[in-house]
Legacy VTK file of the C-alpha trace (Angstrom):
# vtk DataFile Version 3.0
C-alpha trace
ASCII
DATASET POLYDATA
POINTS 562 float
108.197 127.468 90.123
106.143 127.812 86.428
102.358 128.700 87.975
100.721 127.828 84.904
101.906 124.045 84.411
100.062 121.310 85.721
103.388 119.579 86.940
104.545 122.476 88.848
101.894 121.563 91.544
103.667 119.906 93.731
101.478 119.214 96.895
104.274 121.239 99.211
103.121 124.207 97.777
99.516 124.131 97.678
96.333 123.732 99.501
92.459 123.390 98.098
92.198 127.320 98.418
95.155 127.637 96.554
94.742 125.312 93.993
91.191 126.516 93.094
92.336 130.120 93.063
95.222 129.107 90.543
93.015 127.087 88.163
89.973 129.695 88.198
93.180 132.229 87.250
94.284 130.394 84.448
91.154 128.188 83.614
88.641 130.203 84.552
86.293 129.232 81.642
87.582 125.265 81.377
84.684 122.975 82.358
85.601 121.029 86.179
82.567 118.915 86.606
80.209 117.867 84.623
77.128 115.724 86.315
73.739 115.244 85.638
72.477 117.983 87.358
75.044 120.241 85.067
78.195 121.377 85.024
80.215 124.350 86.469
83.640 125.518 85.224
86.365 126.034 86.863
85.767 129.945 87.768
82.185 129.150 89.009
83.590 126.063 91.165
86.089 128.373 92.998
83.793 130.786 93.153
80.534 128.550 94.191
83.182 126.969 97.005
83.540 130.267 98.144
80.718 131.253 98.661
79.605 128.059 100.227
82.601 128.352 102.555
81.711 132.070 103.796
77.817 130.595 104.529
79.913 128.098 106.722
81.841 130.215 108.246
78.861 132.378 109.191
76.952 129.539 110.618
80.648 128.999 113.162
82.549 126.770 111.116
86.065 127.307 111.058
89.772 125.997 111.242
89.660 122.792 113.151
85.872 122.174 113.398
85.403 118.286 112.445
82.509 117.929 109.885
81.159 114.366 109.282
79.722 114.173 105.301
77.076 111.322 104.491
76.321 112.127 100.736
75.794 110.622 97.550
77.728 111.490 94.229
76.631 114.808 93.235
78.204 118.207 92.723
76.675 119.429 96.157
78.821 117.023 98.020
82.323 118.007 96.159
81.314 122.145 96.884
80.865 120.563 100.374
84.496 119.566 101.097
86.062 121.964 98.594
84.131 124.554 100.753
85.347 122.708 104.301
88.602 122.690 103.122
88.842 126.250 102.045
88.194 127.061 105.569
90.288 124.458 107.323
87.333 122.084 109.157
88.075 118.702 108.950
86.312 116.943 106.896
84.729 112.955 108.115
83.547 111.580 104.969
81.175 108.617 105.759
80.718 105.685 103.755
77.020 105.606 102.923
76.478 101.982 103.122
77.689 102.422 107.367
75.094 101.496 109.678
74.794 100.430 113.650
77.822 99.600 115.642
80.294 100.805 112.551
78.213 103.945 111.983
78.445 104.521 115.580
82.282 104.350 116.344
82.977 107.068 113.277
80.470 109.428 114.799
81.786 109.015 118.488
85.595 108.487 117.298
85.768 111.292 115.330
83.817 113.630 117.885
82.487 115.942 115.011
80.546 118.618 115.877
78.610 118.912 112.850
76.493 116.473 110.158
75.889 116.948 106.620
73.782 114.403 105.217
71.482 113.665 102.489
68.402 113.430 103.835
67.576 109.986 103.130
70.854 109.061 105.658
68.819 110.975 108.492
67.142 107.747 109.982
70.650 105.906 110.110
71.213 108.270 113.441
69.491 106.713 115.702
69.102 107.454 119.288
71.434 104.396 120.061
74.343 105.804 117.542
73.342 109.666 118.809
74.216 108.706 122.630
77.634 110.064 123.295
77.949 111.893 120.271
79.280 115.398 119.920
77.316 116.427 117.325
75.631 119.977 117.299
74.635 120.927 114.444
73.008 119.013 111.444
72.897 120.393 107.836
70.085 118.028 105.734
69.993 118.164 101.682
67.168 117.349 100.414
63.532 116.836 102.009
64.077 115.916 105.561
61.666 112.872 106.480
58.695 113.622 108.636
60.198 112.875 111.692
63.781 112.926 112.763
64.969 110.465 115.627
64.437 111.917 119.075
68.252 113.393 119.521
68.718 114.073 115.793
65.817 116.248 116.168
67.687 118.107 119.146
70.225 119.552 117.343
70.282 122.836 115.596
68.816 121.877 112.050
69.827 123.655 108.401
68.403 123.178 105.316
71.595 122.916 102.539
69.135 124.218 99.894
69.183 127.453 102.068
72.871 127.682 102.419
73.526 127.704 98.759
70.639 130.404 98.680
72.429 132.710 100.975
75.259 132.154 99.508
73.872 133.735 96.203
72.826 137.054 97.579
75.819 138.698 97.902
76.793 140.340 93.946
80.348 139.725 94.794
81.604 136.468 96.789
82.752 137.915 100.388
86.318 137.510 101.451
87.386 134.837 103.696
90.277 133.551 105.808
91.511 130.612 104.073
94.235 127.916 104.651
97.270 128.540 102.596
99.527 125.821 105.030
99.624 122.692 103.484
101.117 120.802 106.153
97.566 121.343 108.131
94.880 118.531 108.557
92.344 118.433 106.143
90.470 114.933 106.368
90.053 111.999 108.608
89.464 108.920 106.568
88.328 105.916 108.318
89.741 102.938 107.019
89.527 98.984 108.549
91.084 98.288 111.881
92.684 94.732 112.184
92.590 94.391 115.502
89.439 96.192 116.686
87.177 99.322 115.395
88.451 101.043 111.930
90.850 103.860 112.845
90.763 107.615 111.638
93.732 108.271 109.437
94.701 111.787 109.607
95.831 113.510 106.009
97.033 116.563 105.872
96.709 118.515 102.656
100.097 117.892 101.379
98.879 114.201 101.722
96.458 114.639 99.459
97.286 116.355 97.273
100.588 114.157 96.798
98.573 110.978 96.444
96.646 112.853 93.379
99.829 114.198 92.081
101.133 110.503 91.582
97.608 109.508 89.805
98.107 112.800 87.681
101.551 110.941 86.450
100.471 107.441 86.092
97.675 108.369 83.810
99.531 111.188 82.056
96.511 113.366 82.504
96.791 116.519 80.739
94.423 119.793 80.318
91.582 118.654 77.904
90.997 114.991 78.943
87.813 114.081 80.826
87.825 111.570 83.282
84.986 109.520 84.047
84.611 109.049 87.511
81.541 106.771 89.140
83.635 106.008 92.695
81.771 107.284 95.761
83.722 110.566 96.786
84.016 109.672 100.148
86.710 107.317 99.444
90.057 108.510 98.490
89.601 106.640 95.053
86.452 108.880 94.062
88.026 112.229 96.404
91.782 112.013 95.264
92.580 110.024 92.786
89.882 111.845 90.447
88.665 114.900 91.192
91.865 116.306 92.995
93.974 114.492 90.302
91.844 116.574 87.952
92.030 120.091 89.824
96.168 119.437 89.365
96.239 118.746 85.861
93.122 121.098 84.461
91.136 118.266 83.314
87.978 117.746 83.154
85.520 115.339 85.913
82.568 113.458 84.590
80.534 113.004 87.992
77.922 109.956 88.200
76.052 108.427 91.026
77.252 104.737 90.430
78.989 102.070 88.592
76.971 99.919 85.806
78.188 97.708 83.356
75.092 98.414 80.788
75.646 102.104 81.017
79.167 102.248 81.437
79.898 102.815 77.723
76.743 104.788 76.606
78.254 106.827 78.965
81.550 107.176 77.866
80.441 107.698 74.415
78.305 110.475 75.417
80.559 112.063 77.417
83.306 112.044 75.112
85.342 110.465 78.208
88.717 109.412 77.674
89.973 108.584 81.251
89.018 106.555 84.096
89.810 104.773 87.149
88.329 101.114 87.617
88.659 99.069 90.639
89.817 95.473 89.072
86.487 93.877 89.724
84.843 96.656 87.532
86.915 96.147 84.668
86.436 92.053 84.971
82.840 92.485 84.883
83.112 94.638 81.752
85.360 92.271 80.197
82.715 89.477 81.083
80.225 90.941 79.111
79.438 89.896 75.384
81.623 90.827 72.650
80.118 93.181 70.234
80.970 94.928 66.939
80.923 98.564 69.146
83.590 97.336 71.511
86.376 99.523 70.265
83.926 102.297 69.194
84.617 105.002 71.954
86.747 107.527 72.897
88.157 105.885 76.134
92.091 105.898 76.242
94.053 106.053 79.314
92.728 103.277 82.181
94.100 103.004 85.640
93.053 99.501 86.611
93.780 98.723 90.342
94.381 95.903 91.260
94.892 94.256 87.396
93.176 91.071 87.297
94.617 88.081 84.741
92.866 88.740 81.787
93.521 92.603 81.704
95.905 91.939 78.477
92.887 90.668 76.886
90.634 93.432 78.195
93.013 96.123 77.131
93.372 94.798 73.525
89.389 94.157 73.018
88.561 97.541 74.041
91.509 99.198 72.292
92.483 101.419 75.690
95.934 101.675 77.306
95.829 100.118 81.098
98.271 101.645 83.960
98.331 100.492 87.517
99.493 101.807 91.070
99.936 100.121 94.755
98.892 103.257 97.430
96.723 103.320 100.680
94.936 106.170 102.572
98.205 105.608 104.933
101.144 105.581 102.387
100.143 107.341 99.363
101.275 106.115 96.401
104.691 105.065 96.498
104.747 102.572 93.408
103.616 103.041 89.894
103.587 101.538 86.061
102.892 104.103 83.212
102.497 104.428 79.465
105.473 103.719 77.126
106.534 106.881 75.332
105.482 106.674 71.802
103.428 103.307 71.898
99.958 104.714 72.501
98.371 101.325 72.011
100.953 99.200 73.801
100.385 97.936 77.418
103.258 98.816 79.744
103.518 96.509 82.775
105.718 93.705 83.258
103.068 91.472 83.798
99.345 91.285 85.001
100.846 90.941 89.314
102.835 94.061 88.960
101.734 96.831 91.149
104.851 99.174 89.578
108.106 100.396 90.571
109.028 103.111 93.142
108.636 106.668 92.868
112.048 107.180 94.162
112.037 111.257 94.438
109.460 110.991 96.912
109.761 107.503 98.957
111.940 104.932 99.526
110.824 101.825 99.826
111.799 98.246 101.321
110.640 94.672 101.563
111.396 93.537 104.923
111.044 90.184 107.010
109.057 90.224 110.184
112.474 91.644 112.185
112.395 94.393 109.984
115.134 93.275 107.725
115.831 93.904 104.343
115.285 90.803 102.199
116.641 90.128 98.928
114.632 90.121 95.566
112.821 87.153 94.887
111.833 86.733 98.933
108.282 87.836 100.110
107.999 90.205 102.940
106.250 93.163 104.474
106.165 96.621 102.348
107.791 99.469 104.257
107.620 103.202 103.548
109.594 106.359 104.331
108.662 109.789 102.715
111.847 112.095 101.225
108.953 114.567 101.566
107.544 115.911 104.632
103.631 115.557 105.353
102.887 113.217 102.289
102.116 110.217 104.318
99.465 110.252 107.371
99.451 112.277 110.059
99.004 109.258 112.384
95.529 107.596 113.611
92.918 109.822 115.052
92.697 109.020 119.249
95.224 105.781 118.678
98.645 107.004 119.635
100.017 103.641 120.247
98.602 102.205 116.785
100.462 105.235 114.984
103.853 104.137 117.021
103.401 100.455 116.061
102.702 101.480 112.224
106.129 103.784 112.478
108.172 101.250 113.919
112.046 101.431 113.459
111.341 104.753 111.592
109.256 102.800 108.180
105.758 102.984 108.258
104.845 99.681 107.573
101.860 98.501 105.232
100.714 95.555 106.243
100.687 94.021 102.970
103.224 90.928 101.735
104.949 92.239 98.586
108.136 90.677 96.629
110.043 92.579 93.940
112.268 91.251 91.652
115.767 91.919 90.124
114.201 94.669 88.024
112.723 96.936 90.351
109.276 95.511 89.955
106.793 94.985 92.885
104.411 92.477 93.276
101.592 92.574 96.038
100.943 89.090 97.299
98.454 88.714 99.969
97.463 91.020 103.105
99.794 90.840 106.373
97.088 92.625 108.598
93.746 90.888 109.495
91.710 92.915 106.937
89.429 92.115 103.652
89.577 93.426 100.544
86.137 92.995 98.576
85.304 95.400 95.234
87.102 98.233 96.321
86.480 98.318 100.017
88.463 97.387 103.210
86.896 95.391 105.720
88.002 94.746 109.311
87.295 91.363 109.779
86.882 91.926 113.668
83.896 93.939 112.737
81.917 91.820 111.022
82.762 89.139 113.652
81.919 91.838 116.082
78.329 91.590 113.991
77.932 88.192 114.121
78.789 87.684 117.504
75.027 89.399 118.356
73.086 86.882 116.913
71.646 84.972 119.725
72.411 81.587 118.411
76.137 82.227 117.305
79.087 81.051 120.203
81.981 82.071 118.434
83.231 82.887 114.690
86.155 83.342 112.890
85.970 85.729 109.261
88.744 85.910 106.706
88.984 86.357 103.270
88.832 83.682 100.116
89.872 84.336 96.766
87.145 86.136 94.268
86.597 85.318 90.621
86.099 88.807 90.343
89.914 89.868 91.380
90.472 90.753 95.075
88.455 88.677 97.758
84.783 87.723 99.360
84.278 87.605 103.055
83.838 84.122 104.518
82.208 83.196 108.192
83.116 80.207 110.399
80.719 79.870 113.227
79.958 77.892 116.089
76.791 77.486 117.539
75.770 77.802 121.421
74.623 74.673 122.875
71.612 73.468 122.618
70.655 75.988 119.991
70.170 75.528 116.231
71.993 78.136 114.029
70.000 79.082 110.750
72.655 80.392 108.043
69.752 82.092 106.724
68.679 83.858 109.681
72.172 84.911 110.246
72.404 86.176 106.788
69.233 88.350 107.283
70.208 89.435 110.748
73.461 90.619 109.094
71.951 92.566 106.148
69.813 94.494 108.584
72.836 95.509 110.973
76.114 95.129 109.197
76.789 97.612 105.833
76.119 95.689 102.876
79.574 95.421 101.743
80.928 94.005 105.075
77.776 90.835 105.058
79.820 87.948 104.124
78.985 85.739 101.262
80.295 82.431 102.064
79.621 80.639 106.026
80.675 77.564 107.141
79.196 75.834 109.944
81.729 74.169 112.313
81.739 72.365 115.462
84.927 73.985 117.026
87.161 76.425 115.611
91.020 75.303 115.039
92.940 76.743 118.263
96.232 76.870 119.331
97.172 75.841 123.198
96.151 78.901 124.073
93.111 79.638 122.778
93.730 82.122 119.770
92.177 80.792 116.269
93.977 80.000 113.643
92.542 81.504 110.793
95.613 80.652 108.394
94.130 77.007 108.575
90.481 78.073 107.523
91.969 80.079 104.684
94.031 77.815 103.584
90.752 75.294 103.215
89.372 78.184 101.332
86.331 77.225 99.634
87.221 73.715 99.382
85.519 72.835 102.816
81.666 72.514 102.718
79.921 76.081 102.975
76.737 77.966 102.512
76.809 80.595 99.319
74.111 83.098 99.403
74.593 84.175 95.271
74.992 79.935 94.486
72.520 77.776 96.294
72.542 75.344 93.658
76.118 74.758 93.924
77.201 70.884 94.089
76.790 69.067 97.118
80.396 68.375 97.473
81.176 72.096 97.989
78.192 73.564 99.043
77.114 72.849 102.904
73.764 71.499 102.272
72.566 71.476 105.691
71.252 75.124 106.810
71.360 74.486 110.438
73.580 72.651 113.023
72.798 72.105 116.511
75.220 73.627 119.044
77.819 71.445 120.979
76.491 69.983 123.897
LINES 1 563
562 0 1 2 3 4 5 6 7 8 9 10 11 12 13 14 15 16 17 18 19 20 21 22 23 24 25 26 27 28 29 30 31 32 33 34 35 36 37 38 39 40 41 42 43 44 45 46 47 48 49 50 51 52 53 54 55 56 57 58 59 60 61 62 63 64 65 66 67 68 69 70 71 72 73 74 75 76 77 78 79 80 81 82 83 84 85 86 87 88 89 90 91 92 93 94 95 96 97 98 99 100 101 102 103 104 105 106 107 108 109 110 111 112 113 114 115 116 117 118 119 120 121 122 123 124 125 126 127 128 129 130 131 132 133 134 135 136 137 138 139 140 141 142 143 144 145 146 147 148 149 150 151 152 153 154 155 156 157 158 159 160 161 162 163 164 165 166 167 168 169 170 171 172 173 174 175 176 177 178 179 180 181 182 183 184 185 186 187 188 189 190 191 192 193 194 195 196 197 198 199 200 201 202 203 204 205 206 207 208 209 210 211 212 213 214 215 216 217 218 219 220 221 222 223 224 225 226 227 228 229 230 231 232 233 234 235 236 237 238 239 240 241 242 243 244 245 246 247 248 249 250 251 252 253 254 255 256 257 258 259 260 261 262 263 264 265 266 267 268 269 270 271 272 273 274 275 276 277 278 279 280 281 282 283 284 285 286 287 288 289 290 291 292 293 294 295 296 297 298 299 300 301 302 303 304 305 306 307 308 309 310 311 312 313 314 315 316 317 318 319 320 321 322 323 324 325 326 327 328 329 330 331 332 333 334 335 336 337 338 339 340 341 342 343 344 345 346 347 348 349 350 351 352 353 354 355 356 357 358 359 360 361 362 363 364 365 366 367 368 369 370 371 372 373 374 375 376 377 378 379 380 381 382 383 384 385 386 387 388 389 390 391 392 393 394 395 396 397 398 399 400 401 402 403 404 405 406 407 408 409 410 411 412 413 414 415 416 417 418 419 420 421 422 423 424 425 426 427 428 429 430 431 432 433 434 435 436 437 438 439 440 441 442 443 444 445 446 447 448 449 450 451 452 453 454 455 456 457 458 459 460 461 462 463 464 465 466 467 468 469 470 471 472 473 474 475 476 477 478 479 480 481 482 483 484 485 486 487 488 489 490 491 492 493 494 495 496 497 498 499 500 501 502 503 504 505 506 507 508 509 510 511 512 513 514 515 516 517 518 519 520 521 522 523 524 525 526 527 528 529 530 531 532 533 534 535 536 537 538 539 540 541 542 543 544 545 546 547 548 549 550 551 552 553 554 555 556 557 558 559 560 561
């Protein structure tokens, strides 16, 4: 194997430790990470993460230690999970929007013993959330609050700044026992559940780096590319599709704290970025900005847009960029992808704006099947199922849920839960989600978790949460609610309650007040009827209080059934 070629870094040969060592050997002075806090070369990234790994090891963190990370986008968070990966500790990145029951589930289900968090998030870990937690050690980044929640305060406490300082003391970075087996579990990534709380997906090094390798290929990522990343590092899009992909390719990550429509193009110009990944909603928002004379005056060239949106061709032409796409998930990796036409630098190489690519045939088998797992012919919708040709490149299973793992792997195919179709040329098209989950602006949302949050509001008898189309691509969250007998349900009050108890991205945009919900004879709510009505039924929209009377539900209260 030619060790210096980015394309030779196949997932089966590498872990984070061996990948960092390879990059430090071949590209030591090349910039790896650029941020508002400064920059790190590949040599510095390798050394700093090794020093931090040694400090973590001295604090008892090692192979199999489960560590929660609740950190914003900054180089310290990146160093944390690289250091943990080098030791073989299991990283559990936590969405920084999590709070309440959603956060409590991750804390308990993961059985993590160490929490590394930005100090601003410490208050989220209330006594209720900490009840039953296995946490023993708290590492805070930044100035700690004046008072911590009682149970959190009883943990062994360390300051992240002190650990960084301790790591710099030896003149030579100490030797550590590093993980070189790509089959070992690297992380547990929580993804929305379909019949209950979010499930923890067990991910090996081979799985994560194979996902990243596919992104390298779809973007034709090369040394010298500068990849603009504003996606959160607690998501696989920010971590695997950006940082890990750049490590494989020897490219540079320009790390930003968040996406900003107004700052995007200035950032691209200032940082000389030629590559990025945009969620479909982000690309749509950029396309909706007023046309200017500077629209093509930038270095951006290659853009991965996931999913595509109807005006994506116009978006590509307007800004003079190449656009590609793929299909993937935490569980199945990236079995489908598009690409760029060789020798045609500004042509749009997608069959149409609905396609999500073709099979990555050297690593995956893919089929479209009916409910009995029988393959259907081209042009017929069915569920996408996947089977890897290379070991360990899809999920190793769901944490603590063997029955869900078996269900996903029934008939020896990994079921995606997505309704898709293929044409006779081998192009695949995403149609809908079979599973009871919602995709909003890059976030997977469990309708069950939102419903559980709504049912805690005293005036609610029952509810149904389901997706409706979004003008920005993907979906928005709608909740149909029924009031308890002799109760007046105020939608504005319900909405305020959810803003305080649910992660922000889970809070519904649309609400319907109903006297009753459609049900089967056995009492199961028929969400398909509600979904079919979409936004045509009277509803309350938190973002459009002035909507027309025919669509906007004008009464904000409804009495419960007697």
